[in-house]
Backbone atoms as SQL, in Angstrom:
CREATE TABLE atoms (id INTEGER PRIMARY KEY, chain TEXT, resi INTEGER, resn TEXT, atom TEXT, x REAL, y REAL, z REAL);
INSERT INTO atoms VALUES
  (1, 'A', 1, 'MET', 'N', 17.124, -38.568, -11.304),
  (2, 'A', 1, 'MET', 'CA', 17.194, -39.627, -11.820),
  (3, 'A', 1, 'MET', 'C', 18.443, -40.182, -12.409),
  (4, 'A', 2, 'ILE', 'N', 18.960, -39.411, -13.673),
  (5, 'A', 2, 'ILE', 'CA', 20.394, -39.282, -14.858),
  (6, 'A', 2, 'ILE', 'C', 21.235, -39.544, -13.786),
  (7, 'A', 3, 'LEU', 'N', 21.076, -37.646, -13.197),
  (8, 'A', 3, 'LEU', 'CA', 22.030, -37.925, -12.533),
  (9, 'A', 3, 'LEU', 'C', 22.388, -38.682, -11.372),
  (10, 'A', 4, 'LYS', 'N', 21.250, -38.292, -10.327),
  (11, 'A', 4, 'LYS', 'CA', 22.094, -39.620, -9.095),
  (12, 'A', 4, 'LYS', 'C', 23.209, -40.504, -10.285),
  (13, 'A', 5, 'ALA', 'N', 22.145, -41.473, -10.856),
  (14, 'A', 5, 'ALA', 'CA', 22.835, -43.298, -11.271),
  (15, 'A', 5, 'ALA', 'C', 24.926, -42.877, -11.223),
  (16, 'A', 6, 'PHE', 'N', 24.500, -41.429, -12.144),
  (17, 'A', 6, 'PHE', 'CA', 26.469, -40.684, -12.901),
  (18, 'A', 6, 'PHE', 'C', 26.603, -39.866, -10.998),
  (19, 'A', 7, 'ARG', 'N', 26.257, -40.293, -10.033),
  (20, 'A', 7, 'ARG', 'CA', 26.462, -40.029, -8.635),
  (21, 'A', 7, 'ARG', 'C', 26.940, -38.316, -8.654),
  (22, 'A', 8, 'VAL', 'N', 26.097, -37.496, -9.736),
  (23, 'A', 8, 'VAL', 'CA', 26.624, -36.052, -9.416),
  (24, 'A', 8, 'VAL', 'C', 25.636, -35.133, -8.003),
  (25, 'A', 9, 'THR', 'N', 25.832, -34.706, -7.095),
  (26, 'A', 9, 'THR', 'CA', 25.298, -34.308, -6.182),
  (27, 'A', 9, 'THR', 'C', 24.313, -32.875, -6.356),
  (28, 'A', 10, 'ILE', 'N', 24.131, -32.708, -5.795),
  (29, 'A', 10, 'ILE', 'CA', 22.821, -31.567, -6.102),
  (30, 'A', 10, 'ILE', 'C', 22.935, -29.883, -5.756),
  (31, 'A', 11, 'ASN', 'N', 22.567, -29.685, -4.883),
  (32, 'A', 11, 'ASN', 'CA', 22.254, -28.061, -3.963),
  (33, 'A', 11, 'ASN', 'C', 21.559, -27.944, -4.739),
  (34, 'A', 12, 'HIS', 'N', 19.887, -27.585, -3.407),
  (35, 'A', 12, 'HIS', 'CA', 20.106, -26.932, -3.612),
  (36, 'A', 12, 'HIS', 'C', 19.519, -25.055, -3.078),
  (37, 'A', 13, 'LEU', 'N', 19.596, -24.424, -4.101),
  (38, 'A', 13, 'LEU', 'CA', 19.452, -23.212, -3.567),
  (39, 'A', 13, 'LEU', 'C', 18.251, -22.910, -2.596),
  (40, 'A', 14, 'LYS', 'N', 18.282, -22.337, -1.137),
  (41, 'A', 14, 'LYS', 'CA', 16.685, -22.744, -0.884),
  (42, 'A', 14, 'LYS', 'C', 15.939, -20.985, -1.820),
  (43, 'A', 15, 'ALA', 'N', 14.689, -21.251, -1.533),
  (44, 'A', 15, 'ALA', 'CA', 13.896, -20.250, -2.776),
  (45, 'A', 15, 'ALA', 'C', 13.411, -19.226, -1.706),
  (46, 'A', 16, 'PRO', 'N', 13.936, -18.182, -2.241),
  (47, 'A', 16, 'PRO', 'CA', 12.761, -16.980, -1.092),
  (48, 'A', 16, 'PRO', 'C', 11.743, -16.633, -0.987),
  (49, 'A', 17, 'ASN', 'N', 10.582, -15.995, -0.768),
  (50, 'A', 17, 'ASN', 'CA', 9.539, -16.391, -0.145),
  (51, 'A', 17, 'ASN', 'C', 8.572, -16.505, -1.649),
  (52, 'A', 18, 'ILE', 'N', 8.160, -18.028, -2.153),
  (53, 'A', 18, 'ILE', 'CA', 7.130, -17.967, -2.574),
  (54, 'A', 18, 'ILE', 'C', 5.244, -18.186, -2.587),
  (55, 'A', 19, 'ILE', 'N', 5.035, -17.268, -3.496),
  (56, 'A', 19, 'ILE', 'CA', 4.071, -16.891, -4.416),
  (57, 'A', 19, 'ILE', 'C', 2.850, -17.052, -4.955),
  (58, 'A', 20, 'GLU', 'N', 1.649, -17.008, -4.741),
  (59, 'A', 20, 'GLU', 'CA', 0.825, -17.889, -5.733),
  (60, 'A', 20, 'GLU', 'C', 0.680, -17.201, -6.575),
  (61, 'A', 21, 'VAL', 'N', 0.691, -17.718, -7.595),
  (62, 'A', 21, 'VAL', 'CA', -0.685, -16.313, -7.744),
  (63, 'A', 21, 'VAL', 'C', -0.933, -16.891, -9.029),
  (64, 'A', 22, 'PHE', 'N', -1.784, -16.242, -8.991),
  (65, 'A', 22, 'PHE', 'CA', -3.300, -16.826, -10.463),
  (66, 'A', 22, 'PHE', 'C', -4.048, -15.518, -11.458),
  (67, 'A', 23, 'TRP', 'N', -3.814, -17.063, -12.412),
  (68, 'A', 23, 'TRP', 'CA', -3.881, -15.878, -13.954),
  (69, 'A', 23, 'TRP', 'C', -5.307, -15.838, -14.456),
  (70, 'A', 24, 'HIS', 'N', -6.017, -14.693, -14.223),
  (71, 'A', 24, 'HIS', 'CA', -7.732, -14.622, -14.638),
  (72, 'A', 24, 'HIS', 'C', -7.596, -14.009, -15.935),
  (73, 'A', 25, 'PRO', 'N', -8.930, -14.667, -16.847),
  (74, 'A', 25, 'PRO', 'CA', -9.361, -14.913, -18.096),
  (75, 'A', 25, 'PRO', 'C', -9.716, -12.871, -18.588),
  (76, 'A', 26, 'PRO', 'N', -9.884, -12.647, -19.233),
  (77, 'A', 26, 'PRO', 'CA', -10.308, -11.336, -18.983),
  (78, 'A', 26, 'PRO', 'C', -11.301, -11.109, -19.218),
  (79, 'A', 27, 'ILE', 'N', -12.448, -9.970, -19.454),
  (80, 'A', 27, 'ILE', 'CA', -13.681, -10.230, -19.377),
  (81, 'A', 27, 'ILE', 'C', -14.243, -10.196, -20.668),
  (82, 'A', 28, 'LEU', 'N', -15.332, -11.095, -20.472),
  (83, 'A', 28, 'LEU', 'CA', -16.762, -11.268, -22.351),
  (84, 'A', 28, 'LEU', 'C', -16.506, -9.663, -23.237),
  (85, 'A', 29, 'ASN', 'N', -15.708, -10.813, -23.748),
  (86, 'A', 29, 'ASN', 'CA', -15.458, -9.519, -25.534),
  (87, 'A', 29, 'ASN', 'C', -13.741, -9.137, -25.526),
  (88, 'A', 30, 'TRP', 'N', -13.175, -9.064, -24.708),
  (89, 'A', 30, 'TRP', 'CA', -12.117, -8.916, -24.358),
  (90, 'A', 30, 'TRP', 'C', -10.786, -9.577, -25.069),
  (91, 'A', 31, 'THR', 'N', -9.419, -9.037, -24.807),
  (92, 'A', 31, 'THR', 'CA', -8.006, -9.482, -25.309),
  (93, 'A', 31, 'THR', 'C', -7.629, -9.535, -24.445),
  (94, 'A', 32, 'ARG', 'N', -6.236, -9.916, -23.842),
  (95, 'A', 32, 'ARG', 'CA', -5.161, -10.283, -22.475),
  (96, 'A', 32, 'ARG', 'C', -3.976, -10.210, -22.980),
  (97, 'A', 33, 'CYS', 'N', -3.182, -9.036, -22.925),
  (98, 'A', 33, 'CYS', 'CA', -2.265, -10.294, -23.708),
  (99, 'A', 33, 'CYS', 'C', -0.559, -10.212, -22.531),
  (100, 'A', 34, 'ASN', 'N', -0.107, -10.823, -21.129),
  (101, 'A', 34, 'ASN', 'CA', 1.381, -11.013, -20.856),
  (102, 'A', 34, 'ASN', 'C', 2.295, -10.708, -21.488),
  (103, 'A', 35, 'ILE', 'N', 2.758, -9.631, -20.882),
  (104, 'A', 35, 'ILE', 'CA', 3.863, -9.765, -21.650),
  (105, 'A', 35, 'ILE', 'C', 6.070, -9.448, -20.271),
  (106, 'A', 36, 'ASP', 'N', 5.883, -10.175, -20.812),
  (107, 'A', 36, 'ASP', 'CA', 7.499, -10.046, -20.800),
  (108, 'A', 36, 'ASP', 'C', 9.235, -9.305, -21.205),
  (109, 'A', 37, 'GLY', 'N', 9.665, -8.507, -20.701),
  (110, 'A', 37, 'GLY', 'CA', 10.748, -8.177, -20.988),
  (111, 'A', 37, 'GLY', 'C', 12.199, -8.656, -19.883),
  (112, 'A', 38, 'THR', 'N', 13.562, -8.868, -20.227),
  (113, 'A', 38, 'THR', 'CA', 14.686, -9.405, -19.254),
  (114, 'A', 38, 'THR', 'C', 16.282, -8.922, -20.125),
  (115, 'A', 39, 'SER', 'N', 16.818, -8.852, -19.631),
  (116, 'A', 39, 'SER', 'CA', 18.015, -8.817, -19.896),
  (117, 'A', 39, 'SER', 'C', 19.359, -9.400, -19.287),
  (118, 'A', 40, 'ASN', 'N', 20.235, -10.175, -19.881),
  (119, 'A', 40, 'ASN', 'CA', 21.383, -10.828, -18.773),
  (120, 'A', 40, 'ASN', 'C', 22.355, -10.002, -18.452),
  (121, 'A', 41, 'GLY', 'N', 22.203, -9.357, -17.267),
  (122, 'A', 41, 'GLY', 'CA', 22.470, -7.904, -16.764),
  (123, 'A', 41, 'GLY', 'C', 21.942, -6.643, -17.049),
  (124, 'A', 42, 'ASN', 'N', 22.411, -5.784, -16.286),
  (125, 'A', 42, 'ASN', 'CA', 21.218, -4.711, -16.470),
  (126, 'A', 42, 'ASN', 'C', 22.676, -3.588, -17.650),
  (127, 'A', 43, 'HIS', 'N', 22.023, -3.704, -18.805),
  (128, 'A', 43, 'HIS', 'CA', 22.859, -3.035, -19.958),
  (129, 'A', 43, 'HIS', 'C', 23.302, -4.667, -20.425),
  (130, 'A', 44, 'GLY', 'N', 22.991, -5.564, -21.120),
  (131, 'A', 44, 'GLY', 'CA', 22.703, -6.869, -22.022),
  (132, 'A', 44, 'GLY', 'C', 22.332, -7.384, -22.474),
  (133, 'A', 45, 'PRO', 'N', 22.091, -8.366, -23.634),
  (134, 'A', 45, 'PRO', 'CA', 21.343, -9.197, -23.842),
  (135, 'A', 45, 'PRO', 'C', 20.561, -9.176, -23.857),
  (136, 'A', 46, 'ALA', 'N', 19.248, -8.361, -24.554),
  (137, 'A', 46, 'ALA', 'CA', 17.948, -8.655, -23.958),
  (138, 'A', 46, 'ALA', 'C', 16.678, -9.380, -24.762),
  (139, 'A', 47, 'SER', 'N', 15.495, -9.289, -24.294),
  (140, 'A', 47, 'SER', 'CA', 15.147, -10.016, -25.471),
  (141, 'A', 47, 'SER', 'C', 13.086, -9.524, -24.877),
  (142, 'A', 48, 'CYS', 'N', 12.590, -10.270, -25.320),
  (143, 'A', 48, 'CYS', 'CA', 10.701, -9.768, -24.445),
  (144, 'A', 48, 'CYS', 'C', 9.499, -10.570, -25.817),
  (145, 'A', 49, 'GLY', 'N', 8.277, -10.647, -24.819),
  (146, 'A', 49, 'GLY', 'CA', 7.948, -11.371, -25.567),
  (147, 'A', 49, 'GLY', 'C', 6.844, -11.057, -24.937),
  (148, 'A', 50, 'GLY', 'N', 5.654, -12.015, -25.359),
  (149, 'A', 50, 'GLY', 'CA', 3.849, -11.695, -25.155),
  (150, 'A', 50, 'GLY', 'C', 2.993, -13.256, -25.474),
  (151, 'A', 51, 'VAL', 'N', 1.844, -13.117, -24.945),
  (152, 'A', 51, 'VAL', 'CA', 1.601, -13.975, -25.517),
  (153, 'A', 51, 'VAL', 'C', -0.536, -13.387, -25.160),
  (154, 'A', 52, 'PHE', 'N', -1.165, -13.427, -26.663),
  (155, 'A', 52, 'PHE', 'CA', -2.563, -12.553, -25.963),
  (156, 'A', 52, 'PHE', 'C', -3.599, -14.057, -25.883),
  (157, 'A', 53, 'ARG', 'N', -4.507, -13.758, -24.563),
  (158, 'A', 53, 'ARG', 'CA', -5.544, -15.172, -24.759),
  (159, 'A', 53, 'ARG', 'C', -6.805, -13.964, -24.608),
  (160, 'A', 54, 'ASP', 'N', -8.425, -14.589, -25.955),
  (161, 'A', 54, 'ASP', 'CA', -9.123, -13.859, -25.588),
  (162, 'A', 54, 'ASP', 'C', -9.716, -14.613, -24.278),
  (163, 'A', 55, 'HIS', 'N', -11.440, -13.809, -23.915),
  (164, 'A', 55, 'HIS', 'CA', -11.813, -13.799, -22.540),
  (165, 'A', 55, 'HIS', 'C', -12.750, -15.792, -22.951),
  (166, 'A', 56, 'ASN', 'N', -12.349, -16.557, -23.523),
  (167, 'A', 56, 'ASN', 'CA', -11.947, -18.322, -23.787),
  (168, 'A', 56, 'ASN', 'C', -11.287, -19.042, -23.114),
  (169, 'A', 57, 'VAL', 'N', -9.940, -17.867, -22.939),
  (170, 'A', 57, 'VAL', 'CA', -8.532, -18.720, -22.533),
  (171, 'A', 57, 'VAL', 'C', -7.776, -19.385, -24.224),
  (172, 'A', 58, 'ASP', 'N', -8.676, -18.628, -25.045),
  (173, 'A', 58, 'ASP', 'CA', -8.091, -19.675, -26.252),
  (174, 'A', 58, 'ASP', 'C', -7.812, -18.212, -27.276),
  (175, 'A', 59, 'PHE', 'N', -6.162, -19.590, -27.278),
  (176, 'A', 59, 'PHE', 'CA', -4.449, -18.482, -28.289),
  (177, 'A', 59, 'PHE', 'C', -5.568, -17.873, -28.941),
  (178, 'A', 60, 'LEU', 'N', -4.131, -16.528, -28.746),
  (179, 'A', 60, 'LEU', 'CA', -4.927, -15.957, -30.027),
  (180, 'A', 60, 'LEU', 'C', -3.325, -15.439, -31.226),
  (181, 'A', 61, 'GLY', 'N', -2.545, -15.040, -30.189),
  (182, 'A', 61, 'GLY', 'CA', -1.151, -14.993, -30.837),
  (183, 'A', 61, 'GLY', 'C', 0.172, -15.008, -29.713),
  (184, 'A', 62, 'CYS', 'N', 1.121, -14.786, -30.432),
  (185, 'A', 62, 'CYS', 'CA', 2.376, -14.910, -29.579),
  (186, 'A', 62, 'CYS', 'C', 3.119, -13.690, -30.323),
  (187, 'A', 63, 'PHE', 'N', 4.141, -13.065, -29.982),
  (188, 'A', 63, 'PHE', 'CA', 4.988, -12.629, -29.617),
  (189, 'A', 63, 'PHE', 'C', 6.378, -12.940, -29.222),
  (190, 'A', 64, 'ALA', 'N', 8.199, -12.256, -29.884),
  (191, 'A', 64, 'ALA', 'CA', 9.249, -12.894, -29.487),
  (192, 'A', 64, 'ALA', 'C', 9.889, -12.295, -30.046),
  (193, 'A', 65, 'GLU', 'N', 10.452, -10.924, -29.531),
  (194, 'A', 65, 'GLU', 'CA', 12.272, -10.832, -30.117),
  (195, 'A', 65, 'GLU', 'C', 13.511, -10.807, -29.554),
  (196, 'A', 66, 'PRO', 'N', 14.210, -10.908, -30.129),
  (197, 'A', 66, 'PRO', 'CA', 15.609, -10.623, -28.924),
  (198, 'A', 66, 'PRO', 'C', 16.029, -8.562, -29.574),
  (199, 'A', 67, 'LEU', 'N', 16.725, -7.989, -28.427),
  (200, 'A', 67, 'LEU', 'CA', 16.774, -7.182, -28.975),
  (201, 'A', 67, 'LEU', 'C', 18.220, -6.521, -29.269),
  (202, 'A', 68, 'GLY', 'N', 18.892, -7.323, -28.862),
  (203, 'A', 68, 'GLY', 'CA', 20.402, -6.577, -29.256),
  (204, 'A', 68, 'GLY', 'C', 20.622, -6.504, -27.065),
  (205, 'A', 69, 'ILE', 'N', 21.361, -5.712, -26.946),
  (206, 'A', 69, 'ILE', 'CA', 22.095, -4.362, -26.110),
  (207, 'A', 69, 'ILE', 'C', 21.175, -3.626, -25.119),
  (208, 'A', 70, 'LYS', 'N', 20.638, -4.417, -24.756),
  (209, 'A', 70, 'LYS', 'CA', 19.783, -3.057, -23.194),
  (210, 'A', 70, 'LYS', 'C', 19.068, -2.961, -22.013),
  (211, 'A', 71, 'SER', 'N', 18.887, -2.405, -21.083),
  (212, 'A', 71, 'SER', 'CA', 18.758, -2.342, -20.143),
  (213, 'A', 71, 'SER', 'C', 16.930, -3.497, -19.828),
  (214, 'A', 72, 'SER', 'N', 17.990, -3.825, -17.830),
  (215, 'A', 72, 'SER', 'CA', 15.982, -4.306, -18.797),
  (216, 'A', 72, 'SER', 'C', 14.566, -3.667, -18.677),
  (217, 'A', 73, 'TYR', 'N', 15.180, -2.571, -17.701),
  (218, 'A', 73, 'TYR', 'CA', 13.914, -1.350, -18.205),
  (219, 'A', 73, 'TYR', 'C', 13.740, -1.184, -19.559),
  (220, 'A', 74, 'GLN', 'N', 14.389, -0.856, -20.454),
  (221, 'A', 74, 'GLN', 'CA', 14.019, -1.242, -21.871),
  (222, 'A', 74, 'GLN', 'C', 13.696, -2.172, -22.225),
  (223, 'A', 75, 'ALA', 'N', 13.807, -3.213, -22.368),
  (224, 'A', 75, 'ALA', 'CA', 13.148, -4.456, -22.140),
  (225, 'A', 75, 'ALA', 'C', 11.513, -4.820, -21.841),
  (226, 'A', 76, 'GLU', 'N', 11.330, -4.708, -20.758),
  (227, 'A', 76, 'GLU', 'CA', 9.847, -4.254, -20.588),
  (228, 'A', 76, 'GLU', 'C', 9.297, -3.663, -21.292),
  (229, 'A', 77, 'LEU', 'N', 10.267, -1.990, -21.157),
  (230, 'A', 77, 'LEU', 'CA', 8.860, -1.371, -22.773),
  (231, 'A', 77, 'LEU', 'C', 9.110, -1.180, -24.036),
  (232, 'A', 78, 'CYS', 'N', 9.819, -2.219, -24.418),
  (233, 'A', 78, 'CYS', 'CA', 10.049, -2.907, -25.694),
  (234, 'A', 78, 'CYS', 'C', 8.375, -3.627, -25.457),
  (235, 'A', 79, 'GLY', 'N', 8.800, -5.243, -24.634),
  (236, 'A', 79, 'GLY', 'CA', 7.661, -5.690, -25.174),
  (237, 'A', 79, 'GLY', 'C', 5.917, -4.827, -24.749),
  (238, 'A', 80, 'ALA', 'N', 5.897, -3.823, -24.610),
  (239, 'A', 80, 'ALA', 'CA', 4.668, -3.145, -23.626),
  (240, 'A', 80, 'ALA', 'C', 3.972, -2.545, -25.305),
  (241, 'A', 81, 'MET', 'N', 5.762, -1.762, -26.153),
  (242, 'A', 81, 'MET', 'CA', 5.335, -1.087, -26.967),
  (243, 'A', 81, 'MET', 'C', 4.685, -2.108, -28.053),
  (244, 'A', 82, 'ARG', 'N', 5.840, -3.762, -28.029),
  (245, 'A', 82, 'ARG', 'CA', 5.398, -4.682, -29.543),
  (246, 'A', 82, 'ARG', 'C', 3.730, -4.976, -29.220),
  (247, 'A', 83, 'ALA', 'N', 3.926, -4.902, -27.636),
  (248, 'A', 83, 'ALA', 'CA', 2.142, -5.726, -27.802),
  (249, 'A', 83, 'ALA', 'C', 1.492, -4.625, -28.430),
  (250, 'A', 84, 'VAL', 'N', 1.208, -4.035, -28.132),
  (251, 'A', 84, 'VAL', 'CA', 0.789, -2.421, -28.421),
  (252, 'A', 84, 'VAL', 'C', 0.335, -2.743, -30.160),
  (253, 'A', 85, 'GLU', 'N', 1.573, -2.987, -31.248),
  (254, 'A', 85, 'GLU', 'CA', 2.262, -2.369, -31.742),
  (255, 'A', 85, 'GLU', 'C', 1.587, -4.059, -32.624),
  (256, 'A', 86, 'THR', 'N', 1.552, -5.103, -31.866),
  (257, 'A', 86, 'THR', 'CA', 0.980, -6.265, -32.736),
  (258, 'A', 86, 'THR', 'C', -0.591, -6.310, -32.146),
  (259, 'A', 87, 'ALA', 'N', -0.856, -5.289, -31.150),
  (260, 'A', 87, 'ALA', 'CA', -2.547, -5.146, -31.202),
  (261, 'A', 87, 'ALA', 'C', -3.450, -4.618, -32.096),
  (262, 'A', 88, 'PHE', 'N', -1.935, -3.589, -32.676),
  (263, 'A', 88, 'PHE', 'CA', -3.436, -2.888, -33.621),
  (264, 'A', 88, 'PHE', 'C', -3.630, -3.030, -35.070),
  (265, 'A', 89, 'GLU', 'N', -1.997, -4.538, -34.949),
  (266, 'A', 89, 'GLU', 'CA', -2.042, -4.904, -36.797),
  (267, 'A', 89, 'GLU', 'C', -2.914, -5.583, -36.868),
  (268, 'A', 90, 'LYS', 'N', -3.421, -6.375, -35.906),
  (269, 'A', 90, 'LYS', 'CA', -5.072, -7.209, -35.839),
  (270, 'A', 90, 'LYS', 'C', -5.896, -7.341, -35.655),
  (271, 'A', 91, 'HIS', 'N', -5.660, -5.159, -35.217),
  (272, 'A', 91, 'HIS', 'CA', -7.188, -4.646, -34.211),
  (273, 'A', 91, 'HIS', 'C', -8.467, -5.693, -34.147);
């Protein structure tokens, strides 16, 4: 509404195929960690993060960290390794 008030036109890009994704909680007495890693360019500023939830979908913890200059593949791997380290530290 603000952009319209200033008469700014918005050109929406056509979205690629959109698929619906469902998150399912882990089985009883398990913990799930969803992670992601990304880089701005392939060998660019990168970061990773993750969220831990239990079978009741209760939030248990999270992490996010900058990684410096990495590839997207390295960022994903760093996210996975950090998730394992965090899980080990928290038992």
